[in-house]
VEXBA-557020 format. One record per residue: residue number from 0; x, y, z of N, C-alpha, C in turn. Coordinates in nm, 3 decimals. Layout:
<nodes>
<node pos="NUM" n_c1="X" n_c2="Y" n_c3="Z" ca_c1="X" ca_c2="Y" ca_c3="Z" c_c1="X" c_c2="Y" c_c3="Z"/>
...
</nodes>
This chain:
<nodes>
<node pos="0" n_c1="2.014" n_c2="6.754" n_c3="-1.162" ca_c1="1.999" ca_c2="6.890" ca_c3="-1.113" c_c1="2.070" c_c2="6.900" c_c3="-0.979"/>
<node pos="1" n_c1="2.153" n_c2="7.000" n_c3="-0.966" ca_c1="2.227" ca_c2="7.019" ca_c3="-0.842" c_c1="2.135" c_c2="7.078" c_c3="-0.736"/>
<node pos="2" n_c1="2.179" n_c2="7.070" n_c3="-0.613" ca_c1="2.099" ca_c2="7.124" ca_c3="-0.501" c_c1="2.082" c_c2="7.274" c_c3="-0.516"/>
<node pos="3" n_c1="2.187" n_c2="7.344" n_c3="-0.559" ca_c1="2.178" ca_c2="7.489" ca_c3="-0.574" c_c1="2.078" c_c2="7.527" c_c3="-0.684"/>
<node pos="4" n_c1="2.080" n_c2="7.452" n_c3="-0.794" ca_c1="1.987" ca_c2="7.477" ca_c3="-0.903" c_c1="1.844" c_c2="7.449" c_c3="-0.858"/>
<node pos="5" n_c1="1.827" n_c2="7.338" n_c3="-0.787" ca_c1="1.694" ca_c2="7.305" ca_c3="-0.735" c_c1="1.640" c_c2="7.414" c_c3="-0.645"/>
<node pos="6" n_c1="1.724" n_c2="7.464" n_c3="-0.556" ca_c1="1.682" ca_c2="7.574" ca_c3="-0.468" c_c1="1.648" c_c2="7.699" c_c3="-0.545"/>
<node pos="7" n_c1="1.725" n_c2="7.729" n_c3="-0.652" ca_c1="1.699" ca_c2="7.846" ca_c3="-0.734" c_c1="1.564" c_c2="7.833" c_c3="-0.806"/>
<node pos="8" n_c1="1.536" n_c2="7.715" n_c3="-0.860" ca_c1="1.410" ca_c2="7.691" ca_c3="-0.929" c_c1="1.292" c_c2="7.701" c_c3="-0.831"/>
<node pos="9" n_c1="1.306" n_c2="7.638" n_c3="-0.716" ca_c1="1.197" ca_c2="7.646" ca_c3="-0.617" c_c1="1.177" c_c2="7.790" c_c3="-0.568"/>
<node pos="10" n_c1="1.287" n_c2="7.864" n_c3="-0.556" ca_c1="1.277" ca_c2="8.005" ca_c3="-0.516" c_c1="1.202" c_c2="8.087" c_c3="-0.621"/>
<node pos="11" n_c1="1.227" n_c2="8.060" n_c3="-0.748" ca_c1="1.156" ca_c2="8.130" ca_c3="-0.855" c_c1="1.007" c_c2="8.094" c_c3="-0.851"/>
<node pos="12" n_c1="0.978" n_c2="7.967" n_c3="-0.829" ca_c1="0.838" ca_c2="7.922" ca_c3="-0.821" c_c1="0.765" c_c2="7.994" c_c3="-0.708"/>
<node pos="13" n_c1="0.827" n_c2="8.001" n_c3="-0.592" ca_c1="0.767" ca_c2="8.073" ca_c3="-0.479" c_c1="0.752" c_c2="8.222" c_c3="-0.509"/>
<node pos="14" n_c1="0.854" n_c2="8.279" n_c3="-0.574" ca_c1="0.850" ca_c2="8.423" ca_c3="-0.609" c_c1="0.732" c_c2="8.453" c_c3="-0.702"/>
<node pos="15" n_c1="0.708" n_c2="8.364" n_c3="-0.797" ca_c1="0.597" ca_c2="8.383" ca_c3="-0.890" c_c1="0.463" c_c2="8.378" c_c3="-0.817"/>
<node pos="16" n_c1="0.448" n_c2="8.284" n_c3="-0.724" ca_c1="0.322" ca_c2="8.274" ca_c3="-0.652" c_c1="0.301" c_c2="8.390" c_c3="-0.556"/>
<node pos="17" n_c1="0.408" n_c2="8.442" n_c3="-0.499" ca_c1="0.398" ca_c2="8.562" ca_c3="-0.415" c_c1="0.360" c_c2="8.682" c_c3="-0.502"/>
<node pos="18" n_c1="0.420" n_c2="8.689" n_c3="-0.620" ca_c1="0.390" ca_c2="8.798" ca_c3="-0.712" c_c1="0.244" c_c2="8.794" c_c3="-0.754"/>
<node pos="19" n_c1="0.192" n_c2="8.675" n_c3="-0.784" ca_c1="0.053" ca_c2="8.661" ca_c3="-0.823" c_c1="-0.042" c_c2="8.702" c_c3="-0.710"/>
<node pos="20" n_c1="-0.003" n_c2="8.668" n_c3="-0.588" ca_c1="-0.088" ca_c2="8.703" ca_c3="-0.473" c_c1="-0.100" c_c2="8.855" c_c3="-0.457"/>
<node pos="21" n_c1="0.009" n_c2="8.928" n_c3="-0.485" ca_c1="0.009" ca_c2="9.073" ca_c3="-0.464" c_c1="-0.019" c_c2="9.152" c_c3="-0.591"/>
<node pos="22" n_c1="-0.044" n_c2="9.083" n_c3="-0.704" ca_c1="-0.059" ca_c2="9.150" ca_c3="-0.834" c_c1="-0.179" c_c2="9.241" c_c3="-0.839"/>
<node pos="23" n_c1="-0.160" n_c2="9.361" n_c3="-0.895" ca_c1="-0.268" ca_c2="9.453" ca_c3="-0.922" c_c1="-0.262" c_c2="9.491" c_c3="-1.069"/>
<node pos="24" n_c1="-0.375" n_c2="9.484" n_c3="-1.138" ca_c1="-0.380" ca_c2="9.519" ca_c3="-1.280" c_c1="-0.354" c_c2="9.668" c_c3="-1.296"/>
<node pos="25" n_c1="-0.291" n_c2="9.703" n_c3="-1.406" ca_c1="-0.261" ca_c2="9.845" ca_c3="-1.433" c_c1="-0.388" c_c2="9.926" c_c3="-1.453"/>
<node pos="26" n_c1="-0.495" n_c2="9.861" n_c3="-1.501" ca_c1="-0.621" ca_c2="9.930" ca_c3="-1.523" c_c1="-0.693" c_c2="9.963" c_c3="-1.393"/>
<node pos="27" n_c1="-0.661" n_c2="9.889" n_c3="-1.287" ca_c1="-0.727" ca_c2="9.910" ca_c3="-1.159" c_c1="-0.859" c_c2="9.836" c_c3="-1.145"/>
<node pos="28" n_c1="-0.905" n_c2="9.772" n_c3="-1.250" ca_c1="-1.031" ca_c2="9.698" ca_c3="-1.248" c_c1="-1.013" c_c2="9.563" c_c3="-1.178"/>
<node pos="29" n_c1="-1.104" n_c2="9.528" n_c3="-1.094" ca_c1="-1.096" ca_c2="9.402" ca_c3="-1.018" c_c1="-1.102" c_c2="9.282" c_c3="-1.112"/>
<node pos="30" n_c1="-1.186" n_c2="9.287" n_c3="-1.217" ca_c1="-1.196" ca_c2="9.176" ca_c3="-1.310" c_c1="-1.062" c_c2="9.150" c_c3="-1.382"/>
<node pos="31" n_c1="-0.995" n_c2="9.260" n_c3="-1.422" ca_c1="-0.864" ca_c2="9.248" ca_c3="-1.487" c_c1="-0.761" c_c2="9.191" c_c3="-1.392"/>
<node pos="32" n_c1="-0.765" n_c2="9.236" n_c3="-1.268" ca_c1="-0.670" ca_c2="9.185" ca_c3="-1.169" c_c1="-0.687" c_c2="9.035" c_c3="-1.148"/>
<node pos="33" n_c1="-0.811" n_c2="8.989" n_c3="-1.135" ca_c1="-0.837" ca_c2="8.846" ca_c3="-1.117" c_c1="-0.791" c_c2="8.767" c_c3="-1.239"/>
<node pos="34" n_c1="-0.822" n_c2="8.817" n_c3="-1.358" ca_c1="-0.783" ca_c2="8.749" ca_c3="-1.480" c_c1="-0.630" c_c2="8.741" c_c3="-1.493"/>
<node pos="35" n_c1="-0.561" n_c2="8.849" n_c3="-1.462" ca_c1="-0.414" ca_c2="8.850" ca_c3="-1.471" c_c1="-0.350" c_c2="8.761" c_c3="-1.365"/>
<node pos="36" n_c1="-0.405" n_c2="8.761" n_c3="-1.245" ca_c1="-0.354" ca_c2="8.670" ca_c3="-1.141" c_c1="-0.368" c_c2="8.524" c_c3="-1.184"/>
<node pos="37" n_c1="-0.485" n_c2="8.492" n_c3="-1.241" ca_c1="-0.508" ca_c2="8.355" ca_c3="-1.285" c_c1="-0.415" c_c2="8.319" c_c3="-1.399"/>
<node pos="38" n_c1="-0.389" n_c2="8.413" n_c3="-1.489" ca_c1="-0.294" ca_c2="8.388" ca_c3="-1.599" c_c1="-0.154" c_c2="8.359" c_c3="-1.545"/>
<node pos="39" n_c1="-0.110" n_c2="8.437" n_c3="-1.449" ca_c1="0.023" ca_c2="8.418" ca_c3="-1.390" c_c1="0.034" c_c2="8.278" c_c3="-1.329"/>
<node pos="40" n_c1="-0.065" n_c2="8.239" n_c3="-1.252" ca_c1="-0.063" ca_c2="8.107" ca_c3="-1.187" c_c1="-0.067" c_c2="7.994" c_c3="-1.288"/>
<node pos="41" n_c1="-0.156" n_c2="8.003" n_c3="-1.386" ca_c1="-0.168" ca_c2="7.898" ca_c3="-1.487" c_c1="-0.043" c_c2="7.885" c_c3="-1.570"/>
<node pos="42" n_c1="0.015" n_c2="7.999" n_c3="-1.610" ca_c1="0.136" ca_c2="7.997" ca_c3="-1.690" c_c1="0.253" c_c2="7.936" c_c3="-1.613"/>
<node pos="43" n_c1="0.266" n_c2="7.973" n_c3="-1.485" ca_c1="0.373" ca_c2="7.916" ca_c3="-1.403" c_c1="0.355" c_c2="7.767" c_c3="-1.386"/>
<node pos="44" n_c1="0.236" n_c2="7.724" n_c3="-1.352" ca_c1="0.212" ca_c2="7.580" ca_c3="-1.335" c_c1="0.241" c_c2="7.502" c_c3="-1.464"/>
<node pos="45" n_c1="0.194" n_c2="7.553" n_c3="-1.574" ca_c1="0.212" ca_c2="7.486" ca_c3="-1.703" c_c1="0.360" c_c2="7.474" c_c3="-1.739"/>
<node pos="46" n_c1="0.434" n_c2="7.584" n_c3="-1.730" ca_c1="0.575" ca_c2="7.582" ca_c3="-1.770" c_c1="0.661" c_c2="7.500" c_c3="-1.673"/>
<node pos="47" n_c1="0.636" n_c2="7.513" n_c3="-1.546" ca_c1="0.714" ca_c2="7.434" ca_c3="-1.450" c_c1="0.682" c_c2="7.285" c_c3="-1.463"/>
<node pos="48" n_c1="0.557" n_c2="7.252" n_c3="-1.488" ca_c1="0.519" ca_c2="7.112" ca_c3="-1.509" c_c1="0.583" c_c2="7.056" c_c3="-1.635"/>
<node pos="49" n_c1="0.586" n_c2="7.138" n_c3="-1.742" ca_c1="0.645" ca_c2="7.095" ca_c3="-1.868" c_c1="0.796" c_c2="7.069" c_c3="-1.855"/>
<node pos="50" n_c1="0.861" n_c2="7.150" n_c3="-1.774" ca_c1="1.008" ca_c2="7.141" ca_c3="-1.765" c_c1="1.058" c_c2="7.067" c_c3="-1.644"/>
<node pos="51" n_c1="0.972" n_c2="6.998" n_c3="-1.572" ca_c1="1.015" ca_c2="6.933" ca_c3="-1.447" c_c1="1.111" c_c2="6.818" c_c3="-1.469"/>
<node pos="52" n_c1="1.112" n_c2="6.758" n_c3="-1.586" ca_c1="1.199" ca_c2="6.643" ca_c3="-1.611" c_c1="1.328" c_c2="6.679" c_c3="-1.685"/>
<node pos="53" n_c1="1.359" n_c2="6.807" n_c3="-1.698" ca_c1="1.482" ca_c2="6.846" ca_c3="-1.766" c_c1="1.603" c_c2="6.805" c_c3="-1.682"/>
<node pos="54" n_c1="1.705" n_c2="6.755" n_c3="-1.750" ca_c1="1.828" ca_c2="6.715" ca_c3="-1.680" c_c1="1.949" c_c2="6.788" c_c3="-1.733"/>
<node pos="55" n_c1="1.941" n_c2="6.843" n_c3="-1.854" ca_c1="2.053" ca_c2="6.916" ca_c3="-1.912" c_c1="2.072" c_c2="7.050" c_c3="-1.842"/>
<node pos="56" n_c1="2.191" n_c2="7.072" n_c3="-1.788" ca_c1="2.218" ca_c2="7.193" ca_c3="-1.711" c_c1="2.200" c_c2="7.320" c_c3="-1.794"/>
<node pos="57" n_c1="2.235" n_c2="7.312" n_c3="-1.922" ca_c1="2.224" ca_c2="7.430" ca_c3="-2.009" c_c1="2.078" c_c2="7.466" c_c3="-2.032"/>
<node pos="58" n_c1="1.993" n_c2="7.365" n_c3="-2.056" ca_c1="1.849" ca_c2="7.392" ca_c3="-2.075" c_c1="1.783" c_c2="7.444" c_c3="-1.947"/>
<node pos="59" n_c1="1.824" n_c2="7.388" n_c3="-1.835" ca_c1="1.771" ca_c2="7.436" ca_c3="-1.707" c_c1="1.807" c_c2="7.581" c_c3="-1.685"/>
<node pos="60" n_c1="1.933" n_c2="7.617" n_c3="-1.717" ca_c1="1.977" ca_c2="7.756" ca_c3="-1.699" c_c1="1.900" c_c2="7.849" c_c3="-1.795"/>
<node pos="61" n_c1="1.871" n_c2="7.803" n_c3="-1.916" ca_c1="1.792" ca_c2="7.884" ca_c3="-2.010" c_c1="1.653" c_c2="7.908" c_c3="-1.955"/>
<node pos="62" n_c1="1.592" n_c2="7.806" n_c3="-1.897" ca_c1="1.458" ca_c2="7.821" ca_c3="-1.840" c_c1="1.461" c_c2="7.917" c_c3="-1.720"/>
<node pos="63" n_c1="1.564" n_c2="7.909" n_c3="-1.640" ca_c1="1.577" ca_c2="8.001" ca_c3="-1.526" c_c1="1.591" c_c2="8.145" c_c3="-1.576"/>
<node pos="64" n_c1="1.674" n_c2="8.166" n_c3="-1.680" ca_c1="1.690" ca_c2="8.300" ca_c3="-1.736" c_c1="1.560" c_c2="8.353" c_c3="-1.795"/>
<node pos="65" n_c1="1.485" n_c2="8.265" n_c3="-1.863" ca_c1="1.357" ca_c2="8.305" ca_c3="-1.919" c_c1="1.260" c_c2="8.346" c_c3="-1.808"/>
<node pos="66" n_c1="1.254" n_c2="8.267" n_c3="-1.702" ca_c1="1.164" ca_c2="8.295" ca_c3="-1.592" c_c1="1.199" c_c2="8.428" c_c3="-1.526"/>
<node pos="67" n_c1="1.327" n_c2="8.449" n_c3="-1.502" ca_c1="1.371" ca_c2="8.574" ca_c3="-1.440" c_c1="1.337" c_c2="8.694" c_c3="-1.529"/>
<node pos="68" n_c1="1.362" n_c2="8.679" n_c3="-1.659" ca_c1="1.334" ca_c2="8.789" ca_c3="-1.753" c_c1="1.184" c_c2="8.819" c_c3="-1.756"/>
<node pos="69" n_c1="1.101" n_c2="8.716" n_c3="-1.758" ca_c1="0.956" ca_c2="8.739" ca_c3="-1.762" c_c1="0.907" c_c2="8.806" c_c3="-1.634"/>
<node pos="70" n_c1="0.963" n_c2="8.770" n_c3="-1.521" ca_c1="0.925" ca_c2="8.834" ca_c3="-1.394" c_c1="0.963" c_c2="8.981" c_c3="-1.398"/>
<node pos="71" n_c1="1.086" n_c2="9.010" n_c3="-1.436" ca_c1="1.133" ca_c2="9.149" ca_c3="-1.438" c_c1="1.057" c_c2="9.234" c_c3="-1.538"/>
<node pos="72" n_c1="1.029" n_c2="9.181" n_c3="-1.657" ca_c1="0.953" ca_c2="9.255" ca_c3="-1.757" c_c1="0.811" c_c2="9.278" c_c3="-1.709"/>
<node pos="73" n_c1="0.751" n_c2="9.176" n_c3="-1.649" ca_c1="0.615" ca_c2="9.193" ca_c3="-1.596" c_c1="0.606" c_c2="9.298" c_c3="-1.489"/>
<node pos="74" n_c1="0.703" n_c2="9.300" n_c3="-1.401" ca_c1="0.705" ca_c2="9.403" ca_c3="-1.295" c_c1="0.728" c_c2="9.541" c_c3="-1.354"/>
<node pos="75" n_c1="0.819" n_c2="9.549" n_c3="-1.449" ca_c1="0.855" ca_c2="9.680" ca_c3="-1.505" c_c1="0.739" c_c2="9.741" c_c3="-1.583"/>
<node pos="76" n_c1="0.678" n_c2="9.661" n_c3="-1.673" ca_c1="0.571" ca_c2="9.713" ca_c3="-1.757" c_c1="0.433" c_c2="9.695" c_c3="-1.697"/>
<node pos="77" n_c1="0.423" n_c2="9.628" n_c3="-1.585" ca_c1="0.298" ca_c2="9.602" ca_c3="-1.514" c_c1="0.198" c_c2="9.526" c_c3="-1.601"/>
<node pos="78" n_c1="0.251" n_c2="9.432" n_c3="-1.680" ca_c1="0.165" ca_c2="9.341" ca_c3="-1.756" c_c1="0.220" c_c2="9.200" c_c3="-1.737"/>
<node pos="79" n_c1="0.135" n_c2="9.101" n_c3="-1.710" ca_c1="0.186" ca_c2="8.966" ca_c3="-1.688" c_c1="0.214" c_c2="8.889" c_c3="-1.817"/>
<node pos="80" n_c1="0.165" n_c2="8.940" n_c3="-1.931" ca_c1="0.178" ca_c2="8.868" ca_c3="-2.056" c_c1="0.315" c_c2="8.898" c_c3="-2.120"/>
<node pos="81" n_c1="0.369" n_c2="8.803" n_c3="-2.194" ca_c1="0.497" ca_c2="8.829" ca_c3="-2.261" c_c1="0.481" c_c2="8.942" c_c3="-2.363"/>
<node pos="82" n_c1="0.580" n_c2="9.031" n_c3="-2.368" ca_c1="0.576" ca_c2="9.138" ca_c3="-2.465" c_c1="0.602" c_c2="9.083" c_c3="-2.604"/>
<node pos="83" n_c1="0.515" n_c2="9.112" n_c3="-2.699" ca_c1="0.534" ca_c2="9.059" ca_c3="-2.835" c_c1="0.649" c_c2="9.130" c_c3="-2.906"/>
<node pos="84" n_c1="0.705" n_c2="9.060" n_c3="-3.002" ca_c1="0.806" ca_c2="9.122" ca_c3="-3.088" c_c1="0.741" c_c2="9.141" c_c3="-3.225"/>
<node pos="85" n_c1="0.772" n_c2="9.249" n_c3="-3.290" ca_c1="0.712" ca_c2="9.278" ca_c3="-3.420" c_c1="0.821" c_c2="9.281" c_c3="-3.526"/>
<node pos="86" n_c1="0.821" n_c2="9.180" n_c3="-3.608" ca_c1="0.915" ca_c2="9.174" ca_c3="-3.719" c_c1="0.835" c_c2="9.158" c_c3="-3.848"/>
<node pos="87" n_c1="0.867" n_c2="9.240" n_c3="-3.950" ca_c1="0.798" ca_c2="9.220" ca_c3="-4.077" c_c1="0.830" c_c2="9.081" c_c3="-4.134"/>
<node pos="88" n_c1="0.740" n_c2="9.025" n_c3="-4.216" ca_c1="0.758" ca_c2="8.889" ca_c3="-4.265" c_c1="0.895" c_c2="8.860" c_c3="-4.325"/>
<node pos="89" n_c1="0.949" n_c2="8.947" n_c3="-4.406" ca_c1="1.081" ca_c2="8.924" ca_c3="-4.468" c_c1="1.179" c_c2="9.032" c_c3="-4.421"/>
<node pos="90" n_c1="1.168" n_c2="9.072" n_c3="-4.296" ca_c1="1.245" ca_c2="9.185" ca_c3="-4.243" c_c1="1.386" c_c2="9.153" c_c3="-4.202"/>
<node pos="91" n_c1="1.422" n_c2="9.028" n_c3="-4.183" ca_c1="1.557" ca_c2="8.993" ca_c3="-4.142" c_c1="1.639" c_c2="8.958" c_c3="-4.266"/>
<node pos="92" n_c1="1.750" n_c2="9.021" n_c3="-4.282" ca_c1="1.830" ca_c2="9.001" ca_c3="-4.401" c_c1="1.936" c_c2="8.895" c_c3="-4.374"/>
<node pos="93" n_c1="1.932" n_c2="8.783" n_c3="-4.446" ca_c1="2.037" ca_c2="8.683" ca_c3="-4.433" c_c1="2.162" c_c2="8.726" c_c3="-4.511"/>
<node pos="94" n_c1="2.269" n_c2="8.654" n_c3="-4.490" ca_c1="2.392" ca_c2="8.686" ca_c3="-4.561" c_c1="2.377" c_c2="8.667" c_c3="-4.712"/>
<node pos="95" n_c1="2.312" n_c2="8.560" n_c3="-4.753" ca_c1="2.294" ca_c2="8.531" ca_c3="-4.896" c_c1="2.145" c_c2="8.510" c_c3="-4.923"/>
<node pos="96" n_c1="2.092" n_c2="8.581" n_c3="-5.022" ca_c1="1.954" ca_c2="8.559" ca_c3="-5.063" c_c1="1.849" c_c2="8.596" c_c3="-4.960"/>
<node pos="97" n_c1="1.726" n_c2="8.584" n_c3="-4.999" ca_c1="1.615" ca_c2="8.613" ca_c3="-4.907" c_c1="1.517" c_c2="8.496" c_c3="-4.910"/>
<node pos="98" n_c1="1.568" n_c2="8.375" n_c3="-4.896" ca_c1="1.484" ca_c2="8.258" ca_c3="-4.897" c_c1="1.398" c_c2="8.247" c_c3="-4.773"/>
<node pos="99" n_c1="1.288" n_c2="8.179" n_c3="-4.787" ca_c1="1.193" ca_c2="8.162" ca_c3="-4.674" c_c1="1.255" c_c2="8.081" c_c3="-4.562"/>
<node pos="100" n_c1="1.330" n_c2="7.976" n_c3="-4.597" ca_c1="1.393" ca_c2="7.894" ca_c3="-4.492" c_c1="1.492" c_c2="7.975" c_c3="-4.410"/>
<node pos="101" n_c1="1.569" n_c2="8.058" n_c3="-4.478" ca_c1="1.668" ca_c2="8.137" ca_c3="-4.403" c_c1="1.597" c_c2="8.241" c_c3="-4.316"/>
<node pos="102" n_c1="1.484" n_c2="8.293" n_c3="-4.366" ca_c1="1.406" ca_c2="8.388" ca_c3="-4.284" c_c1="1.351" c_c2="8.319" c_c3="-4.158"/>
<node pos="103" n_c1="1.301" n_c2="8.197" n_c3="-4.173" ca_c1="1.249" ca_c2="8.123" ca_c3="-4.057" c_c1="1.361" c_c2="8.096" c_c3="-3.957"/>
<node pos="104" n_c1="1.477" n_c2="8.057" n_c3="-4.006" ca_c1="1.589" ca_c2="8.032" ca_c3="-3.917" c_c1="1.634" c_c2="8.160" c_c3="-3.845"/>
<node pos="105" n_c1="1.641" n_c2="8.272" n_c3="-3.916" ca_c1="1.678" ca_c2="8.399" ca_c3="-3.853" c_c1="1.574" c_c2="8.442" c_c3="-3.750"/>
<node pos="106" n_c1="1.445" n_c2="8.421" n_c3="-3.778" ca_c1="1.341" ca_c2="8.454" ca_c3="-3.683" c_c1="1.358" c_c2="8.374" c_c3="-3.553"/>
<node pos="107" n_c1="1.387" n_c2="8.244" n_c3="-3.569" ca_c1="1.405" ca_c2="8.159" ca_c3="-3.452" c_c1="1.526" c_c2="8.203" c_c3="-3.370"/>
<node pos="108" n_c1="1.633" n_c2="8.242" n_c3="-3.437" ca_c1="1.753" ca_c2="8.286" ca_c3="-3.367" c_c1="1.734" c_c2="8.423" c_c3="-3.301"/>
<node pos="109" n_c1="1.646" n_c2="8.506" n_c3="-3.355" ca_c1="1.629" ca_c2="8.641" ca_c3="-3.303" c_c1="1.522" c_c2="8.648" c_c3="-3.193"/>
<node pos="110" n_c1="1.463" n_c2="8.537" n_c3="-3.156" ca_c1="1.359" ca_c2="8.534" ca_c3="-3.054" c_c1="1.417" c_c2="8.570" c_c3="-2.917"/>
<node pos="111" n_c1="1.359" n_c2="8.667" n_c3="-2.847" ca_c1="1.411" ca_c2="8.707" ca_c3="-2.716" c_c1="1.398" c_c2="8.593" c_c3="-2.614"/>
<node pos="112" n_c1="1.478" n_c2="8.598" n_c3="-2.511" ca_c1="1.484" ca_c2="8.495" ca_c3="-2.410" c_c1="1.349" c_c2="8.477" c_c3="-2.340"/>
<node pos="113" n_c1="1.275" n_c2="8.584" n_c3="-2.321" ca_c1="1.148" ca_c2="8.574" ca_c3="-2.249" c_c1="1.034" c_c2="8.514" c_c3="-2.331"/>
<node pos="114" n_c1="1.058" n_c2="8.485" n_c3="-2.458" ca_c1="0.955" ca_c2="8.426" ca_c3="-2.542" c_c1="0.991" c_c2="8.286" c_c3="-2.588"/>
<node pos="115" n_c1="1.096" n_c2="8.227" n_c3="-2.534" ca_c1="1.142" ca_c2="8.096" ca_c3="-2.579" c_c1="1.034" c_c2="7.988" c_c3="-2.569"/>
<node pos="116" n_c1="0.960" n_c2="7.984" n_c3="-2.463" ca_c1="0.861" ca_c2="7.878" ca_c3="-2.445" c_c1="0.718" c_c2="7.925" c_c3="-2.470"/>
<node pos="117" n_c1="0.698" n_c2="8.049" n_c3="-2.506" ca_c1="0.562" ca_c2="8.103" ca_c3="-2.520" c_c1="0.484" c_c2="8.034" c_c3="-2.632"/>
<node pos="118" n_c1="0.544" n_c2="8.018" n_c3="-2.750" ca_c1="0.472" ca_c2="7.957" ca_c3="-2.860" c_c1="0.442" c_c2="7.811" c_c3="-2.838"/>
<node pos="119" n_c1="0.529" n_c2="7.744" n_c3="-2.761" ca_c1="0.509" ca_c2="7.602" ca_c3="-2.734" c_c1="0.390" c_c2="7.578" c_c3="-2.644"/>
<node pos="120" n_c1="0.363" n_c2="7.669" n_c3="-2.549" ca_c1="0.256" ca_c2="7.650" ca_c3="-2.450" c_c1="0.124" c_c2="7.705" c_c3="-2.502"/>
<node pos="121" n_c1="0.127" n_c2="7.822" n_c3="-2.558" ca_c1="0.003" ca_c2="7.890" ca_c3="-2.600" c_c1="-0.065" c_c2="7.827" c_c3="-2.716"/>
</nodes>
């Protein structure tokens, strides 16, 4: 990991903790705010801990992009949880046939950047 990448990752980590400190739930309820703050902190710790030993520059950049996207989406929609995607079970059309394997492959390829690590952690 280069020094610039390390600084970028540490900056994102600090940004997430500052965001959690100032977070207010959209409902305005104190219980919701506490629960959402705790979710933000736990999710950040878990994902950063999981990815701390990455050495591949491409994978590190993907994680940085995912983190940035999740921060921006959370701020925009005022929800800390990843926005789900809704695809019907056989809704993606492959070039040939409608086999289950090809559907699974297309689903994996169509996963948005902000959900790349969500299924692995949750």
